Every structure is written in C-alpha cells, then in structure tokens.
Backbone bond lengths (Angstrom), bond angles and torsions (degrees), N, CA, C in turn:
res aa  C-N    CA-C-N  psi(-1)  N-CA   C-N-CA  omega(-1)  CA-C   N-CA-C  phi
1 X - - - 1.436 - - 1.523 109.85 -
2 X 1.293 115.18 150.30 1.448 121.26 176.25 1.518 107.82 -123.26
3 X 1.322 116.62 133.56 1.465 122.61 -178.15 1.524 109.18 -83.96
4 X 1.314 116.94 122.90 1.461 122.84 176.83 1.512 108.40 -126.23
5 X 1.340 117.71 92.15 1.446 121.24 -175.96 1.510 109.18 68.15
6 X 1.324 117.51 -115.00 1.460 122.19 177.82 1.519 111.93 -102.39
7 X 1.330 117.46 12.86 1.456 120.59 -173.94 1.535 109.91 -126.13
8 X 1.318 114.21 153.51 1.451 120.81 176.95 1.519 108.48 -116.95
9 X 1.328 116.06 143.44 1.451 120.23 171.84 1.513 107.60 -119.70
10 X 1.333 115.02 143.16 1.443 119.57 178.22 1.508 109.65 -73.62
11 X 1.301 116.72 140.30 1.458 122.77 -179.73 1.507 108.39 -107.44
12 X 1.287 116.91 126.38 1.466 119.14 174.04 1.530 108.81 -98.47
13 X 1.295 115.12 151.86 1.464 120.16 -175.27 1.514 110.18 -115.17
14 X 1.327 114.06 142.32 1.463 119.00 176.00 1.515 111.29 -83.88
15 X 1.357 114.77 -30.08 1.458 118.84 -177.88 1.542 109.52 -160.98
16 X 1.316 114.94 178.40 1.472 121.82 -178.21 1.539 110.99 -61.19
17 X 1.327 117.89 -38.63 1.466 121.48 -178.00 1.547 110.35 -62.43
18 X 1.336 117.12 -37.65 1.456 120.29 178.59 1.526 110.18 -62.57
19 X 1.342 115.79 -43.76 1.455 120.35 -179.34 1.528 110.96 -66.58
20 X 1.317 117.62 -42.77 1.451 121.78 178.78 1.532 111.34 -64.85
21 X 1.323 115.56 -38.48 1.476 120.20 178.70 1.539 110.57 -64.22
22 X 1.338 116.98 -45.28 1.443 120.85 179.89 1.538 110.08 -64.33
23 X 1.328 116.61 -41.51 1.470 120.94 177.13 1.518 110.96 -58.58
24 X 1.338 117.22 -46.58 1.454 121.22 -178.73 1.523 110.18 -64.80
25 X 1.331 118.09 -46.58 1.475 121.01 179.66 1.533 111.24 -63.13
26 X 1.297 116.66 -41.05 1.471 120.37 179.47 1.521 111.39 -64.09
27 X 1.328 115.78 -44.05 1.470 118.86 178.60 1.524 111.70 -65.20
28 X 1.317 116.95 -38.97 1.460 120.03 177.28 1.530 110.87 -61.63
29 X 1.330 115.35 -42.94 1.475 118.83 179.36 1.523 110.76 -66.51
30 X 1.311 117.28 -38.58 1.478 120.30 175.46 1.516 110.58 -59.60
31 X 1.321 117.26 -42.26 1.466 120.82 178.69 1.542 109.36 -61.87
32 X 1.312 117.31 -42.41 1.474 120.87 177.84 1.529 110.53 -61.92
33 X 1.326 116.55 -45.19 1.458 120.93 -179.77 1.515 110.17 -64.71
34 X 1.328 118.56 -39.75 1.474 120.99 176.54 1.526 110.65 -58.19
35 X 1.323 116.99 -41.62 1.459 120.35 177.60 1.543 111.04 -64.21
36 X 1.323 115.77 -42.80 1.455 120.15 178.41 1.540 110.18 -63.84
37 X 1.332 116.91 -42.35 1.465 120.46 178.00 1.538 111.20 -60.56
38 X 1.330 115.68 -44.22 1.462 119.25 178.41 1.504 111.42 -58.97
39 X 1.320 115.89 -45.65 1.477 119.89 178.86 1.510 111.41 -62.88
40 X 1.316 117.65 -40.32 1.471 120.85 179.16 1.523 110.90 -67.04
41 X 1.336 116.90 -38.31 1.469 120.08 177.55 1.532 109.67 -64.35
42 X 1.317 116.66 -41.28 1.473 119.28 177.36 1.530 110.64 -62.74
43 X 1.322 117.35 -42.62 1.463 120.69 177.77 1.503 111.43 -62.62
44 X 1.350 115.27 -44.69 1.479 120.46 -179.50 1.518 109.63 -60.52
45 X 1.309 116.41 -46.35 1.473 121.47 -178.47 1.523 112.43 -66.68
46 X 1.322 116.83 -29.14 1.482 119.23 -179.14 1.538 111.24 -64.86
47 X 1.333 117.97 -23.60 1.462 119.77 178.83 1.535 111.29 -70.95
48 X 1.323 117.07 -11.25 1.471 120.16 179.28 1.533 110.63 -59.87
49 X 1.317 117.32 -30.34 1.465 119.66 179.30 1.523 110.21 -63.32
50 X 1.338 116.11 -51.57 1.475 120.11 179.20 1.522 111.58 -60.62
51 X 1.340 114.37 -44.36 1.458 119.92 -178.20 1.518 111.63 -63.50
52 X 1.330 115.74 -43.64 1.472 119.67 -179.47 1.522 110.53 -63.23
53 X 1.321 117.30 -43.88 1.466 119.73 -179.43 1.517 111.97 -65.51
54 X 1.336 116.87 -39.94 1.468 120.60 178.06 1.529 110.78 -66.47
55 X 1.341 116.81 -43.70 1.456 119.91 178.69 1.538 111.30 -63.37
56 X 1.328 116.28 -38.91 1.446 120.16 179.50 1.523 109.69 -64.25
57 X 1.308 116.78 -45.88 1.465 121.23 -179.61 1.519 110.83 -61.63
58 X 1.332 115.77 -41.20 1.459 120.82 -178.11 1.534 112.83 -80.98
59 X 1.336 116.42 -7.66 1.451 121.19 178.85 1.510 114.06 69.23
60 X 1.336 116.59 33.08 1.463 119.66 178.95 1.517 110.18 -109.57
61 X 1.326 116.62 153.22 1.472 120.16 -177.34 1.523 111.82 -71.35
62 X 1.314 115.34 160.83 1.450 120.79 178.88 1.538 110.74 -66.18
63 X 1.313 117.20 -44.20 1.454 120.19 179.96 1.519 110.55 -75.16
64 X 1.316 116.70 123.57 1.451 123.62 -178.30 1.523 108.32 -124.98
65 X 1.329 117.19 91.74 1.434 122.97 -175.40 1.524 111.96 -57.25
66 X 1.289 117.64 -42.40 1.465 121.68 -179.15 1.537 110.52 -60.57
67 X 1.295 116.70 -44.94 1.478 120.83 178.92 1.519 111.14 -63.91
68 X 1.345 116.83 -45.26 1.463 119.87 -179.36 1.542 111.09 -65.79
69 X 1.317 117.36 -38.09 1.457 120.47 177.14 1.552 110.10 -62.66
70 X 1.320 116.18 -41.41 1.463 120.90 179.31 1.529 110.37 -62.94
71 X 1.342 116.09 -42.72 1.471 120.32 179.00 1.534 110.19 -61.94
72 X 1.327 116.34 -44.67 1.447 120.39 -178.96 1.533 111.20 -66.15
73 X 1.311 118.67 -36.61 1.462 122.17 176.08 1.530 110.45 -62.40
74 X 1.334 115.47 -42.17 1.472 120.29 177.52 1.513 110.89 -62.78
75 X 1.345 116.19 -42.87 1.469 121.25 -180.00 1.519 110.72 -64.01
76 X 1.328 116.97 -39.37 1.481 120.94 176.83 1.521 110.20 -57.41
77 X 1.335 116.96 -48.88 1.460 121.99 -179.94 1.526 111.88 -61.66
78 X 1.327 115.63 -48.00 1.466 119.71 -179.41 1.527 111.90 -63.64
79 X 1.348 115.63 -38.46 1.455 119.73 179.71 1.519 111.49 -64.46
80 X 1.325 115.45 -44.43 1.454 120.46 -179.85 1.539 110.65 -64.27
81 X 1.321 114.49 -44.29 1.468 120.52 -179.19 1.530 112.16 -62.13
82 X 1.343 116.34 -34.92 1.464 121.09 -175.89 1.524 112.97 -103.25
83 X 1.343 116.42 8.87 1.466 121.80 176.52 1.539 111.95 52.53
84 X 1.349 113.33 53.66 1.463 120.14 178.50 1.529 107.53 -127.58
85 X 1.297 116.01 150.24 1.467 121.68 -174.40 1.541 110.62 -62.29
86 X 1.331 116.40 112.35 1.466 120.56 -176.52 1.514 111.86 -69.61
87 X 1.324 119.13 -30.09 1.477 120.94 178.22 1.532 110.28 -62.96
88 X 1.313 116.37 -44.96 1.469 120.47 179.43 1.521 109.87 -66.81
89 X 1.338 117.35 -43.36 1.454 120.05 179.74 1.528 110.76 -62.75
90 X 1.335 117.66 -37.54 1.457 120.60 177.81 1.545 110.63 -67.56
91 X 1.321 117.06 -35.37 1.459 119.29 174.49 1.525 112.65 -63.06
92 X 1.322 115.12 -40.60 1.459 119.77 177.40 1.533 110.39 -63.21
93 X 1.338 116.44 -44.64 1.473 120.14 178.20 1.524 109.96 -62.34
94 X 1.326 117.50 -39.94 1.470 120.50 177.54 1.534 110.60 -59.60
95 X 1.324 116.48 -41.28 1.469 119.04 178.33 1.511 110.96 -66.12
96 X 1.324 117.22 -40.54 1.471 120.85 179.33 1.529 110.98 -63.89
97 X 1.345 117.47 -42.78 1.448 119.85 179.66 1.516 110.74 -69.03
98 X 1.324 117.02 -32.29 1.468 120.61 176.04 1.524 110.30 -65.22
99 X 1.335 116.83 -41.83 1.483 119.53 174.72 1.514 110.93 -57.15
100 X 1.313 116.04 -45.10 1.463 119.92 -177.84 1.526 110.97 -66.75
101 X 1.327 116.68 -46.69 1.480 119.98 -179.33 1.526 111.27 -63.42
102 X 1.348 116.54 -39.53 1.468 118.59 177.54 1.509 111.81 -62.18
103 X 1.322 116.00 -41.97 1.466 120.33 178.43 1.536 110.80 -65.89
104 X 1.346 116.46 -40.39 1.438 119.71 177.20 1.515 111.39 -62.41
105 X 1.332 116.12 -43.62 1.474 120.38 177.96 1.529 110.95 -61.08
106 X 1.316 115.78 -41.85 1.482 119.91 179.31 1.526 110.30 -62.92
107 X 1.309 115.99 -43.28 1.479 120.94 -178.85 1.515 109.54 -62.93
108 X 1.310 116.67 -44.20 1.465 120.60 -176.12 1.523 113.06 -93.65
109 X 1.322 115.77 -1.63 1.467 123.06 179.58 1.527 111.78 51.77
110 X 1.333 113.56 44.29 1.456 119.36 177.62 1.528 109.31 -94.08
111 X 1.306 115.31 168.06 1.444 119.07 178.19 1.524 109.99 -83.18
112 X 1.326 118.03 -176.30 1.457 122.95 -169.64 1.538 113.26 -61.59
113 X 1.318 118.58 -35.34 1.481 118.86 -178.11 1.520 113.38 -86.16
114 X 1.343 117.81 8.72 1.446 121.06 175.86 1.527 114.91 81.86
115 X 1.310 116.48 7.91 1.466 120.32 178.92 1.522 110.83 -100.04
116 X 1.293 116.62 159.23 1.490 120.71 178.65 1.500 109.28 -72.61
C-alpha cells in the first residue's frame, strides 16, 4: 500500500525486486518518521517546564481532568476521521501526558498526586 494523504492505494509488483525495494523504502521512511516523532515528543515534553511554573504560580494541581478530557475528545475525532484505532491512540496520549506530568512533578518536587 502507498499512503496518499488520508488514503491508501494497493501497490502491485512486477517482480520480487519491486517488492523488496518498496519494503526497504518504506522501512527507511518509518525510521525517519520515528526520529521525527521522538523529536516532537521531546519538544512536547519540554513545555512541561512552562506549564509547571504557570500551574505553581496559579496554585492549581498538575492533573487537569478537563484538559485531558478535551485532548481525548480531540483524539477520538482525529482517530475516526483517519480510520485509526482510537484505543491505541488514547493509550499513546496517556503516555505523553504521563511524561509531561512526571516532568512537572519533578520540576515542582510534588508527590505522585500533584499535591504538595
């Protein structure tokens, strides 16, 4: 299959070399995307510093149910629109928010539930 925007097209092969070439190119692109994802996750997590300091100043807890619910609602819509498993995408978002909350806790030296 070849990804074209939000759509896939089936790829037919003339011979074994065509299939091997597509496999190699696809795996190389996946490796590139993995590197991009890692960099984006690092960038996303770096905002935990600003968020932690703002939350501390405002006297609000690290865990923000309303914000997390909004993120999950957005992920549900995006998953449906792109025909991707929303349960897995929500698990990924949970891991990302855990990274952020852990960093915020570390910055503010709070305990696990985000309280002093």
